[in-house]
C-alpha angles and dihedrals in degrees: 000000000000127000135178119256110260093255090066118090088228090063091052091050090050091050091050091051091049089048090052093048100042106019140050094282143325093294094055091106094159090063090045091055090048091053091044091057088060089065095055133159101049139144117262126203134184098218140014094260090065091048093049091048089054090049091051093048091049092242089127132022101197136026142151101251139163111285092224091052090059092046089052091051091049090052087057091052098257116159095237131120140192118242118187114203113235086238089063130231137270115237142167140198113242098185141010123209132184118204110234093222095040119135098216103052093142090056091046092052091047090053093051092044090052091056091045090050088054087053087226092164096040099051109058113241099341115156116245115154133175091194109091128162 
């Protein structure tokens, strides 16, 4: 198993998911750490490139990793796949970009403004999703 080092946002998202699944809610980090210790020993990496390299070498068989990193590996023919737990995943947007020549700038601005309105980047790890089923 491979996990991000705790300083990586991916590690914090994984801890919050473990807290949600095994604790009293997604902020029950103490329970998440207790459950995480049960998985030791495991490989730790500081960014997704290190995790994907470990997957490709066969050093690890499973890891929470950036979705786009796995898609890139698949495009290169790597035998990796994405499995989404039925409980879902926690995710965040780390940057927003608007293409200068884009046709739907008003929609792009509305999307960014929605996230800003939710104060997603001002309130640490609050849930605010536009994707509803």
